[in-house]
C-alpha positions in Angstrom: 34.4 -66.2 -0.3 34.6 -64.7 -3.8 34.9 -61.0 -4.4 32.9 -59.7 -7.4 33.3 -56.5 -9.3 32.4 -55.1 -12.7 31.8 -51.9 -14.6 28.8 -51.1 -16.8 30.3 -53.2 -19.7 30.4 -56.2 -17.5 27.2 -55.7 -15.5 25.0 -58.1 -17.5 27.5 -60.9 -17.5 28.1 -60.4 -13.8 24.4 -61.1 -13.2 24.8 -64.4 -15.0 27.9 -65.2 -12.9 26.1 -64.4 -9.7 23.2 -66.7 -10.6 25.7 -69.4 -11.4 27.6 -68.9 -8.2 24.3 -69.2 -6.3 23.5 -72.5 -8.1 27.0 -73.8 -7.0 26.3 -72.7 -3.4 29.3 -70.3 -3.5 29.5 -67.4 -1.2 30.4 -64.0 -2.6 30.6 -60.3 -1.9 29.4 -58.0 -4.7 31.4 -54.8 -4.8 29.4 -53.4 -7.8 28.7 -51.8 -10.0 25.0 -52.2 -9.8 23.6 -51.0 -13.1 24.6 -50.4 -16.8 25.2 -46.7 -16.0 28.7 -45.7 -17.0 31.3 -46.0 -14.2 35.1 -46.2 -14.0 36.4 -49.8 -13.8 39.6 -49.1 -11.7 37.3 -48.3 -8.7 35.9 -51.8 -8.8 39.2 -53.5 -9.5 40.6 -51.8 -6.3 37.7 -52.8 -4.2 38.0 -56.5 -5.2 41.8 -56.5 -4.8 41.5 -54.9 -1.3 39.0 -57.6 -0.2 41.5 -60.3 -1.3 44.6 -58.7 0.2 42.8 -58.0 3.5 41.7 -61.7 3.7 38.1 -60.9 3.4 37.9 -63.0 0.2 40.0 -65.8 -1.2 39.6 -65.0 -4.9 37.9 -62.5 -7.2 36.1 -62.2 -10.5 36.2 -58.9 -12.4 34.3 -58.1 -15.6 34.4 -55.1 -17.9 33.6 -54.8 -21.5 36.8 -56.5 -22.7 38.3 -57.6 -19.4 41.5 -55.8 -20.4 41.1 -52.5 -18.5 39.9 -54.0 -15.3 42.7 -56.6 -15.3 45.3 -53.9 -15.9 43.9 -51.9 -13.0 43.9 -54.9 -10.7 47.5 -56.0 -11.6 48.9 -52.6 -10.6 48.1 -53.6 -7.0 51.0 -55.6 -5.4 49.9 -59.1 -4.4 47.3 -59.3 -7.1 47.6 -61.7 -10.0 44.6 -61.1 -12.3 44.3 -63.2 -15.4 42.1 -62.3 -18.4 40.8 -65.6 -19.7 38.7 -66.3 -22.8 39.0 -70.1 -22.6 39.0 -72.9 -20.1 42.6 -74.0 -20.8 43.9 -70.5 -19.8 41.8 -70.5 -16.7 43.2 -73.9 -15.7 46.8 -72.9 -16.5 46.6 -69.6 -14.6 45.4 -71.3 -11.5 47.9 -74.2 -11.7 50.9 -72.2 -12.7 50.4 -68.6 -11.6 48.1 -69.1 -8.6 46.0 -66.3 -10.1 43.7 -64.8 -7.4 41.5 -62.9 -9.8 39.7 -64.0 -13.0 39.0 -61.2 -15.4 36.4 -61.6 -18.1 35.2 -59.5 -21.0 31.4 -59.0 -20.9 31.4 -58.0 -24.6 33.8 -60.7 -25.6 32.8 -64.0 -24.0 29.3 -65.3 -24.1 27.6 -66.4 -20.9 27.8 -70.1 -21.6 31.6 -70.1 -22.1 32.1 -67.5 -19.3 30.4 -69.8 -16.7 32.6 -72.7 -17.8 35.6 -70.5 -17.4 34.4 -69.5 -13.9 34.0 -73.1 -13.0 37.5 -74.0 -14.2 39.0 -71.1 -12.4 37.3 -71.9 -9.1 37.8 -75.7 -9.3 41.5 -75.7 -10.3 44.0 -75.7 -7.4 47.5 -74.2 -7.6 50.0 -77.0 -8.4 52.3 -76.0 -5.5 55.3 -77.1 -7.7 58.6 -75.4 -6.7 59.1 -74.0 -10.2 55.8 -72.2 -10.1 56.4 -70.9 -6.6 59.8 -69.6 -7.7 58.2 -67.8 -10.7 55.5 -66.2 -8.6 58.1 -65.0 -6.2 59.9 -63.4 -9.1 56.7 -61.7 -10.2 56.1 -60.4 -6.7 59.7 -59.3 -6.2 60.3 -55.5 -6.0 63.2 -54.2 -8.0 
């Protein structure tokens, strides 16, 4: 199950992502927003993060205008590794090396065609499970 969330700046791209996930036969939960009316992106970042941390969803996709704000908000939550990706190589690397559990996209930055390829790459790439990457993730997750 994939958790989806966006703000008004990501709403239109999220509609494209949902249609694409439907075509792939992917199950998802849509945590909003549900229009282009202005909203606050941290609310949706928290909803998606909570669904992942509580085991309701495996991974998430968050979209705001740039992808920056919503990824910052998500990454403040312990256990979340949100990666803002603007290309397929980054989406692949963040899954293989960082075991990222949220993909962030910028609805005003990346066009739908590329965004859907990034989504596919993120969803289809497994974590490498290599010891060096596990060690680095543990260092990211460690509290000081």
